[in-house]
C-alpha positions as CSV (number, residue, x, y, z in Angstrom):
1,M,-117.8,-125.4,12.2
2,K,-118.3,-123.4,8.9
3,K,-117.5,-119.8,8.8
4,N,-120.0,-117.2,6.8
5,H,-117.9,-115.3,4.4
6,R,-119.6,-112.1,2.9
7,T,-118.8,-110.9,-0.1
8,K,-117.6,-107.2,-0.1
9,G,-119.1,-104.9,-2.5
10,F,-122.3,-102.8,-3.3
11,T,-125.8,-104.3,-3.1
12,L,-128.0,-103.6,-6.2
13,I,-130.0,-101.1,-3.9
14,E,-126.8,-99.3,-3.0
15,I,-126.0,-98.9,-6.7
16,L,-129.4,-97.6,-7.6
17,V,-129.6,-95.1,-4.7
18,S,-125.9,-93.8,-5.6
19,V,-127.4,-93.4,-9.4
20,A,-130.3,-91.5,-8.1
21,I,-128.3,-89.3,-5.9
22,F,-125.7,-88.4,-8.6
23,T,-128.6,-87.9,-11.3
24,M,-130.1,-85.4,-8.9
25,V,-127.0,-83.5,-8.2
26,S,-126.3,-83.5,-11.8
27,I,-129.7,-81.9,-12.7
28,V,-129.1,-79.3,-10.0
29,V,-125.8,-78.4,-11.2
30,S,-126.8,-78.4,-14.9
31,T,-129.8,-76.1,-14.1
32,F,-127.8,-73.7,-12.0
33,Q,-125.3,-73.4,-14.7
34,R,-127.9,-72.9,-17.5
35,D,-129.6,-70.2,-15.3
36,I,-126.2,-68.4,-14.7
37,F,-125.4,-68.4,-18.3
38,S,-128.9,-67.2,-19.2
39,L,-128.7,-64.4,-16.8
40,N,-125.3,-63.4,-18.2
41,R,-126.5,-63.3,-21.5
42,N,-129.7,-61.2,-20.7
43,L,-127.5,-58.9,-18.8
44,Q,-125.0,-58.6,-21.6
45,S,-128.1,-58.0,-24.1
46,G,-129.6,-55.4,-21.8
47,L,-126.4,-53.6,-21.6
48,N,-125.7,-53.6,-25.2
49,A,-129.2,-52.5,-25.9
50,Q,-128.7,-49.8,-23.5
51,L,-125.3,-48.6,-25.1
52,E,-126.9,-48.7,-28.3
53,A,-129.8,-46.3,-27.1
54,R,-127.5,-43.9,-25.6
55,H,-125.4,-43.6,-28.9
56,V,-128.6,-43.1,-31.1
57,I,-130.0,-40.5,-28.8
58,K,-126.7,-38.6,-28.7
59,I,-127.2,-38.5,-32.7
60,M,-130.8,-37.5,-32.3
61,V,-130.1,-34.7,-29.7
62,A,-127.4,-33.2,-32.1
63,E,-129.9,-33.1,-35.2
64,L,-132.7,-31.5,-32.8
65,R,-130.6,-28.9,-31.5
66,K,-129.7,-27.8,-34.9
67,A,-133.3,-27.9,-36.1
68,S,-133.9,-24.9,-38.5
69,P,-136.6,-24.0,-41.4
70,S,-136.7,-26.3,-44.2
71,S,-135.2,-25.5,-47.4
72,L,-138.8,-24.4,-48.4
73,G,-139.1,-22.0,-45.4
74,A,-141.4,-24.3,-43.6
75,Y,-141.1,-24.4,-39.6
76,P,-138.4,-26.2,-37.8
77,I,-140.7,-28.7,-36.3
78,E,-143.5,-30.2,-38.4
79,L,-145.1,-32.8,-36.2
80,A,-144.5,-33.4,-32.3
81,S,-146.3,-36.6,-30.9
82,S,-145.7,-38.6,-27.7
83,T,-144.3,-41.6,-30.0
84,G,-142.6,-39.4,-32.9
85,I,-141.2,-36.1,-33.9
86,T,-140.6,-34.7,-37.5
87,F,-138.3,-31.6,-38.1
88,Y,-136.0,-30.2,-40.5
89,S,-132.2,-30.5,-39.9
90,D,-129.0,-30.8,-41.9
91,V,-128.0,-34.0,-41.0
92,D,-125.6,-34.6,-43.7
93,N,-124.0,-31.3,-43.7
94,D,-124.5,-30.6,-47.4
95,G,-126.1,-27.0,-46.7
96,L,-129.7,-28.2,-47.2
97,K,-132.2,-29.0,-44.8
98,D,-133.3,-32.6,-44.6
99,K,-136.7,-33.8,-43.4
100,V,-136.3,-36.0,-40.5
101,R,-138.5,-38.2,-38.5
102,Y,-138.2,-40.5,-35.5
103,F,-141.1,-42.7,-34.7
104,L,-142.0,-45.8,-33.0
105,N,-142.9,-48.8,-35.2
106,G,-144.1,-51.6,-32.7
107,T,-141.3,-52.2,-30.5
108,T,-138.7,-50.5,-32.6
109,I,-137.7,-46.7,-33.1
110,K,-137.0,-46.1,-36.7
111,K,-135.6,-42.8,-38.6
112,G,-136.6,-41.3,-41.8
113,V,-134.8,-38.8,-43.9
114,I,-136.0,-37.1,-47.0
115,A,-133.5,-35.0,-48.7
116,P,-134.7,-32.0,-50.8
117,T,-134.4,-32.3,-54.4
118,G,-135.4,-30.5,-57.7
119,N,-135.7,-26.9,-58.6
120,P,-137.5,-25.4,-56.7
121,Y,-136.8,-28.0,-53.7
122,V,-139.5,-30.4,-52.8
123,Y,-139.6,-32.9,-49.9
124,T,-140.7,-36.1,-51.9
125,S,-142.2,-39.0,-49.4
126,G,-141.2,-41.7,-51.9
127,N,-137.4,-40.6,-51.5
128,E,-137.5,-41.3,-47.8
129,R,-134.7,-43.3,-46.5
130,I,-135.8,-45.5,-43.5
131,T,-133.5,-47.0,-41.1
132,T,-133.8,-49.0,-37.7
133,I,-132.4,-47.1,-34.8
134,V,-133.5,-48.8,-31.5
135,N,-134.9,-52.3,-30.7
136,Y,-136.8,-53.8,-27.6
137,V,-138.5,-50.4,-27.0
138,I,-141.7,-50.4,-24.6
139,A,-144.3,-47.7,-25.2
140,S,-145.6,-46.3,-21.7
141,S,-148.7,-44.0,-21.5
142,T,-147.0,-42.6,-18.2
143,L,-143.6,-41.7,-19.8
144,P,-144.2,-41.0,-23.5
145,I,-141.0,-41.3,-25.8
146,F,-141.2,-37.6,-26.5
147,E,-142.4,-34.7,-24.3
148,Y,-142.7,-31.1,-25.1
149,H,-142.3,-28.1,-23.1
150,T,-142.3,-24.4,-23.1
151,S,-139.5,-22.0,-22.3
152,A,-141.0,-22.0,-18.8
153,Y,-139.8,-25.4,-18.2
154,A,-138.0,-25.9,-14.7
155,G,-137.6,-29.7,-14.5
156,T,-140.8,-30.6,-13.2
157,S,-143.3,-28.5,-15.3
158,T,-146.2,-30.3,-17.0
159,P,-145.7,-31.2,-20.4
160,L,-147.8,-29.7,-23.4
161,S,-151.0,-31.6,-23.9
162,Q,-151.3,-33.4,-27.2
163,P,-152.0,-32.4,-29.8
164,V,-149.2,-30.1,-29.3
165,T,-148.9,-26.7,-31.0
166,V,-145.5,-26.9,-32.6
167,S,-144.6,-23.4,-32.3
168,S,-145.1,-23.5,-28.6
169,V,-142.3,-26.2,-28.3
170,R,-138.9,-24.9,-26.7
171,L,-137.5,-28.0,-25.0
172,I,-137.9,-31.7,-25.7
173,K,-137.4,-34.4,-23.4
174,I,-136.7,-38.0,-24.9
175,N,-137.4,-41.2,-22.9
176,V,-136.7,-44.6,-24.0
177,I,-137.7,-47.6,-22.1
178,I,-135.7,-50.7,-23.3
179,D,-136.4,-54.3,-22.2
180,T,-134.6,-57.1,-24.0
181,N,-136.8,-59.7,-22.6
182,P,-139.9,-58.7,-20.5
183,L,-140.2,-62.3,-19.1
184,T,-136.8,-62.4,-17.4
185,S,-134.2,-60.3,-15.4
186,P,-132.7,-57.5,-15.4
187,R,-135.8,-55.1,-15.3
188,A,-136.3,-52.6,-18.0
189,L,-133.8,-49.8,-18.8
190,I,-134.8,-46.2,-19.3
191,V,-132.5,-43.9,-21.2
192,T,-133.7,-40.2,-21.0
193,T,-132.4,-36.8,-21.9
194,Q,-133.4,-33.4,-23.2
195,V,-132.8,-30.9,-25.7
196,T,-133.4,-27.2,-26.7
197,P,-133.3,-26.5,-30.5
198,R,-131.0,-23.5,-30.8
199,N,-133.4,-22.0,-33.5
200,L,-136.4,-22.3,-31.1
201,K,-135.5,-20.1,-28.4
202,D,-137.4,-17.0,-27.4
203,N,-134.4,-14.8,-27.5
204,L,-133.6,-15.3,-31.0
């Protein structure tokens, strides 16, 4: 009587099933790693943007705090809008008041500086030096970049309505909303602060 000898090993179906399972597991692991790396990259990018914005706003506050009449005697603040401000301040510490403006250009906050030249002094727009300050900025109608208040500001006061009368400004709030990628996490970051220009105080 003959005995049936079965060859040990994997059948073709078992091999195909094993390959399919291995492929699915590889895809899941690869997708998970990609998502982790992407999230980490977005978090780092957002953190860097926030740190950059805080540094820039610190400089902006220092310049606004020492805003004073121009080298021609013009009022310390020339323009006060929700997306831009123009004022006079000695930003390079040379004893002359520079004309400085911060303004939103698309999704970027830029800074323009005009140093006075000539005799008598003039501020020539063609001499303006413009630099990019903060990227990935989102404009918001409910939280403008610049808000202006009188000396009656008590933390929750209603800002001055546009167009702002610059002689009424005593305190400036700065709000910068940053989102490096609106389609992914994390959510937008908000950097906010306020400044009281020394030379605009009512008691001076």
